[in-house]
N, C-alpha and C positions, 0 to 999 in steps of 0.2 A: 644564305648558303643552302644548296640542295640537300646536304646531309641533315641540316637542322629541320628543314621543312618535311623531309621524308620521315625523320624520327618521330615527329609529331603525328604524322598520319599513321605510322605503325602503332604508336601508343594508343591512338584512338580506336584502331581496329581491334587490337588485342584486349583492350579494356582492363578493368581493375583486377580481374582474376589472375591473369598472367603476370602483370606487373607486381601484384602482391606476393607472388611466390618468391621473388628474388631474395627476400630476407632469409629464406630457408635454404636456398640452394647451396651456398658455400658450406653449410653445415653438413650436407648429406652427400655431396658428390664424392665419388671414389677418386682418390688421387692416383692417376695412372701415368705411366711413362711410355705407353705403347705407341707404335707407329701405325700409319694407315696407308695402304697402297692403292695406286691407280696409274694407268699409263699416261705419260706425257711426252712431249718432244720439244719443239721450239718454244720461244718465250714471247710473251706480250704483256703489256701492262693492263691489269684488270681495271675497268672503268665502271663506275656506277652512275648511270644516267637515269632520269625519270621520264617515262613515256606514259601516256594515258589512253586507255580505250574505255568505251562505255558500252555496257550491255543494257539495253532499255527494255521496258515492258516485262513480260513474263519470260525472261531468259534472253530476249533480244537476238544477239548474234548466234546463240546456240539454242537448241530446243529446251523449253522449260522442263525440268525434271518432274517426275511424278511426285506429288506432295509426300514427303517422307514423314514417318512417325517420329516423335521426339527421340533424340539420341541415335538416329540412323545417319548414314553417310551418303552424300551425293557427290560425284566427281563432275566438275564443270570445266571442260577445256575452253580456253579462250579462242583458240584457232586449231585447225587440223594439225596433227603431229607431223612435222616435216620428215622427209626421208633422211636417214642418217648420212652425214657427210664426213669423210675421213679428214680430220683436221688435227694436227699436232699442236698441243698447247701446254703451257704450264702457268701457274698462278704466281704473279709477282706483284704483291700488294704492299704499299708502304704503311700498313697497319698491322696490328697483331693477329691477323688470321694465320692459320697454320702454314708453316714453310714446307715446301715440297721439293724433294730431290729424287732424281732417277738413278737407280743402281742397275747399270746395264748388265753386269755379270755377277755371279755369286762371289761372295767374299766378305770381308769385314770392313765396314765403313764408319768413319767418325764424322759427325755433323757438329760444327762449332756452335758455341753459345751465341745468342743474339739478343739484342735489346732494342725495343722500339718505343718511342715516346709519342704520345698523342696529346696535342695541345688544346683541342676543343672537341666536344661531343661530335662524333662522326659516324655516319652510316655507310657501310661498304658491303660489297659482295665477297663472300669467301667460299672456298671449295668445301663441299661435303661429299663423302663417299659412302657407298653401301655395296656389299657383296651379295650378288643374287645368283641363284641357280639358273639353268637353262629354262627358257620360257618367256612369256610376255609379262612385263612389269611396268607399273605406274609409280612415278616418284616425282619429287619436287613440288612446285606450286606452294600454296598456302592453305592451311586448314583452319576453319573457324566454326564455332557453334553459335546458333541463335535460338532463342526461346520461342519466337513467334515470327510471322511473316514480316520482313523488313528489307530495306535496301542498304547494302554495305559497300564501302570503298575498300578494295583489297590491294595493297602493295605486295608485289611478289618478285622474286629474282628469277631471271631467265637468261638465255644466251642468244646472241645474234652473230651470224657468220657473214663476213664481207671480205672478198678477195682472199679466201683461205685463212683469215684471221678471225678467231672466235673471241667475242667480247661479252663479258657478263654485264647485264644492265638490270636496273630496277624499273619495273613498269607498274602501273596501277590500272585497275579495272573496276567498274561499278557493276554490281550484280544484284538483281532482285531475287531474294529468297522467298519462294512462295509459301513456305511454312517453316515451323521450327525444325531444327535438326542440325546435323554436322555437314558442312559443305567443304569440298576440296576444290579450290579455284586454280585453274591453269596448270595442271600437272603435265608431265611428259610421259608418254607410253612408248616403250621400245621392246623389241624381241631380241634375245641373245640365244645363241645355239649351244653355249657352254657356260660354266660358272665364270662370271665376269665381275669386275669391280667397276661400278658406274660412278661417275663424278658429275656433280651438278652444283650450281651456285645456290647459296642461301644468304639471307640478310643478317648482318651482325651490326650491333650498335656499340661503339666504344666511347667511354667517358675519358676525360683527361687523366693521364697517368703514365707511368713507365711500366712497360710489359717486357717480360723476359722469358726465354726458355733456355735451360741448361744445355751443355754439350752432351751429345749422345753417341755411343758406340754400339752398333748393331751388326749382327751377322745375317747376311742375305743368302738364301739358298736357291732363289729363282732368278731367271734372267728378266731384265726390264722391270724390276720391282721398284716401286716408288715409296719412299719413306716420308711420312708427314711428321713434322715436329710442332706440336701445339704449344702455344704460350701458356705457361702454367701459373705464373704469378704476376701480380701487378701492384703498384704502389701509387696511390693518389697523392697529389702535392700536399705537403704537410700544412696543417692549419696551426694556429697558435695552440701550444700545449695546454691542456687543462690542468687544474690543480691536482687531480687524481690521475692515476695511471690509466692509459687507454687500453682497451681489450687487446690481448695478444692474438695474432692470427694463428689459425690452426694449421699444423703441418703433419697430419697423420700419414701413416703408410698405407692405410686401407680404410675404405668406408663402404659399408653395406648400402644397398639401395633403399635407404630408410624412408620412413614416412615424411612427407613434406606437406603440411597443411596449408591450403591457400589462405592468405591473409585477407581480411575484409576490406582494407583500405584501398580506394581506387587510385591513389596517387603513386606513380612509379617512383622508386627510389633513385636518386641521382648518385648514389655512392656505390653502385653496383657495376662490376666489370665482367663482361661475358667471356666465357670460353667458347670457342667456335664449335657449333654442332658438327659432329664428325660423321655420323652414320644415320641413315634412315631408310628402311625398306618401306615404312608407311610414309605418307606424304606429311612432312613436318610443317607445323606452323612456325613462324619466326619465333625462336625461343627467347624467353626472358634471360637476362644476364645470369651466367652460371657461377660467378664468383663475387662475393661480397667483401669489399675491403673493409678493414676495421674503421668504424666511425670515430672521429676525434672529438668525442664528447664523453663526459664521465658517465659510466654505467650507473643505472639505477641501483642504489644499494639494496642488497638483500639483507634479510634479518640475520644478525650475527649468530654464529653457532658457537656456543660456549662449550657444550658437551652434548654428546648424543643422548637422546632420551632413551631410557631403558625400555626394552620390549616387554609387553605384558607377559606375565607368567603363564598365561593360558594361550600362548601361541600354538599353532598346530603341532601335534606330536604324532600324527599318523605316520606309520612306518613308510608308506608310499602314498604320495599325493594322488597318483594315478588311480589308486584303489579306493579313494575316499568319496567318490560320487561326483566330485566337481568336474574331473576330466572324464569325458565319455567319448569313446571311439567307435567307429563302425568299420569293421575289417581293418585295413591298414591306414585309415584316414582319420584325422583329428580336426585340424583347424586350417583356416585360410585367412590371410590379411585382407581387410576391406576398408577402403576409404570412399566415402560417398561423393566423389567429384566427377564432373563431366570431363570430356576431352579438353575442353577449354578452361577447366579449373573452377567452374561454378559449382554450387551445391546442387546435387541431383534432386529431382522432385520425389515426393513420397511414392508415386507410382513407379518411378525408375528404380528406387531403392527396393521396393517390394519385389520387382522383377529380378533384380540381382540376387537378393537373398534366397528367393525361390530357386534360382539356378544353382547356387552354392549348396543348398539342401539336396537338390536333385543329384548333384555330383557325389553325394555320400558323405559330405563333411558334417560334423556335428557342432562346430564352433567357429565364430569369426573373431579376428583380432582387430580392434579399433585402437588408434594411436592417441586420440584426443577426444574432446567432447563437442567439437564444432560440427557445423553442417547437419544438425538434426540427428546426432547419434542416438539420443534418447527419445526424440520425438518421432523419428522415422525408422531408424535402423533397429532399435530395440523392439518396437511392436512387430516389425516384419520377422525378426528372429523368433519372437514368441509364437507367432502364427505358424512358423514352420519347424518349431521344436528345436531351435538352435540355441546354444549358450554363447556367452560373450566374454572375451578378454578385453578389459577396458584399460585406458592409459591416461597418464598425465604427461603432457609434452612440454619440454623446456626449449628455450632459445637463449642465445646470447643477448647481451644488452639489458641486464636486469630482469630477465624472464626465466630465471633458474629456480632452484628450491627456495621456498618461503617467500617468493615474490607474489604480488597480486595476481599475476598472470597464471601462475601455478595454482594458487589458492582458489581462484575462480573455478578452475576445472575440478578441483577437489570438492568444492561446494556443489557443483552440478552432479557429481557422482553421488554425494551424500543425499541429495534431494531428489534425484531422478532415476538413478540406476535401479533396475529390478533385481533385488537382492538374491532371489532364488535362481537367477540366470547367470550370475557372475561366476566365472571360473577363477580368475585371478586379476589383480590390479598391477600393472607394470608402471612403475614410477620412473619416468625418464626413458628415453630411447637413445642409447649410445651417448649419454651425457658426458661421460669421462672422455670418450674418444673425441668428442667435439669440443673439449675444453670449456664446457659450459660451467662446470663447477668442480670442486675437489671431492674426493671419495668421502671424506668425513662429513661434509655438508650434505651430500646425497644420502648417506646413511642416516643422518639425523632426520632428514625429511621423510625417508621411508618409514621410520618409526613414528613420525608425526602423523603421516597418512593412516597408518594402522590404528593409532589411538583415536583419531577422528572418526574413522569408519566404524570401528567397533563401538565407540561411544554413541554413534548414530543408529546402532542396532544391527549392523552388518554381522553375519555369522563369523565366528572366530576361525572357521576352517577355510575362509577365503584367503588364499595366499597373497601376500604383498611382496613384490620383488622388483628388480630392475633387469636390464639386459644390455650387454656390451659384446663387441667382437671378441674372438678368442684371445688374440694377443693382448687386448686391453685387460681382460680378466687376469691374464698371467702377469702383466706388469704392474697393474694398479688395483686389481680387484680384491685382494686379500682383506683390505680394510672394510669391505662391504659384507663379508661373510656373516658377521654376527647380527646383521640387520635384515637379511632376506629370509623368507620362509622356505622358498624353493629356489632352485638354480635355473637360470635362463641365459642363453647366449644366441648370437647371430652367426650363422655359417653360410658363406657364399662360395661354393666350389669353383665357380667360373673365374674368380680372381686369383686362383692358383694355377699358373700356366701349365704345370705338368698334369693336371687333372682333366681328362676328357669327360664327355657327358656320361658315358657308361660307368665311370668311377665315382660319380657324384654321391651315391648312397654310402659307399664304403668310406669316402672322405668325410662325410658327415658324422658317421659313427666314431671315427678316429678323433675328429675335432671336438665333438661333444664330450667324450671321455677326457680328453686333454684339458679342456676348460673346466669341467666339473671337478677335476682334481684340486682346483684352487680352493673350493668350498665344499669339502666332503660331507660335512654334517647337513648342509642344506640340500646337497645332491642326493643324500639318502632318502629324503622325503619326496624328491621329484627333480628330474633334470629334463629340460626342454629346449628345443631350438625354436626361437620366436620369429625367425625369418630364414628362409632357405628357398632358392629357386634357380632358374637358368634362363638367360635371355633368348628371345626368338629372333632377334636381329642384332646386327652390329659387326664389329671387327673381331677377328680372332685374337686370343691371348695365348699364344703357343698352342698347346694341345686343346685348349678350351675354345671351342668354336661355337658361336651362337647360330641359331637357326631353328626352324619349326621342328624338323625331325630330331635335331639334337635336344631340343627342349623336351620333347616327348620321351626320349631315351633317359634324360636326366631325371625327370619327374617320376618316371617308372622306377628308376633305381632308388631315388630318395624315399618314395612311399614303401618300397619293399624293405628297406633297411631301417628307416627311422620315422616312418609315417605316423605311428601312434604317438609320437612325442614331438611332432614338428608342425609349425605353421608355414604352409606354403606361401611364398611371396610371388605374385599377388593375384587377385581375381582378374584384373584387367590391366591393359597397358595404360600408362600415365602420360598422355601426349602433352600435358601442360608442363612437364618437367624439362630441364635442360638435358642434353644428350649424355654428358658425363664421359668418363674414361671408356675407351673402346666403343663409344657411341651406343651403349646398351641401356642407359638409365631408364629410358622410356618403355623398354620392351620386356619386362618381366611378367606381364599378364599371362597367366597359364590356363585360363578357362578352356581354351581350344585344344590344349594338350592332354585333357583328361577325358 
């Protein structure tokens, strides 16, 4: 089958890093119901065909790019960009790519529910959209990173027009990368005179299962607006039921763009079902599946929790954690989240990490937040922070499938912190990142493990004024968080203004103040010692969520507002865009990198 052959090519191109992320994606994607618009007209059936071109030698059919430094980008067109042709199209695909409907006039529209069944692993082209301002824009193609000079085979989605009918196809090209760096192969460049929604094909791989999207009712205020209904859920065929209960799928109402650590295993998971990438102003690489169905195997048992271990009597009693010397601010800036991964999801080199940390320090931040201990956090990140006078917030990351509190997975991270973390640089330890929201564990088990971490670290000589805590979205604190109050030293929550449709970029700071106070009221004693926002940001690309509009100027406005209102107690999310992530709701998951907005 063409689909099977191409899927193998795509997997070999993307490599272990992208495939490895899939285990994390279902846990962290925001659950959105938004629609995405672009102009369409007549219909045709989208077909995925495979064509092959070869670029030989040093670039072959295109000039060889100047050898880039590691972690730089090179755009490599396969052929000259054609003159735009007026073609009316809509996507009709018998697979769970997003359904598209045109709303010709303003009004209220109801889109019926739909179910699609996939019987075998299949690769198809699906529509992706992005809103761009007037000007020249490059989009589409495929982006990949290489460490050294090499030859790569790149499958990519593109369009062909014959007789006024536009067809999406999958082609492959061979390209000689003259040196290490990030390469964008076969993008499209176009000029638009006004704000426009561009549509272009991307590659999606679907595993066997049943995919559905619910009925939607929307109000349209513009003429010729198109609504896209993404498939939101899937079920793989049932396997024989195990003796213990299978993990329950998560159905949260909101998910922050949380940390997703690349898994080291090179084997892609066959249990993952993607959500179609929706938006990209950058040139997207074919993304790894964005939804992970629950595996029908018994979860690795975690250690039983009989009762929460008591907190040591000498837990911090400082009236304000901010004033105890651990939290150091410079003006209205405190911390920024940092994950040492390349655009392709591999671990960055020591030199790359040093460059990033130097940039963070130059921006005026005093602290970085790390989510886990992987990818050389203590070997590369900590020394770079020390060299530039930065402090660190370190974390223990949980996953489903027996990787929660008291698991070997969590305990290994705890041991690394005990053995490697520079005690004088640690601001706080965050145990779990949205663990309750992601249904990784119950509050009682998380609370007990927080106490366990505190006892282990203090027993290993860590100062008793280092706060041990966890972090959750505001609504989770309100609904489930009270059980954690007696276990945390200070209060921390995640606030993402973009996902509240009534909040525009200029309101982000005021919204953050309101949400922090609202969440902190759940645990007033911990909040008296210190209350912090451990993730907050605004995307630079994607689709609008009501008044919340992504974009570079909007990101600058939002970040300015956030820093003015809550900068001294907030971790900005994040240093750079994460091209290895799936696109997520409103297509913004990859685009929270804010280094260019500061």
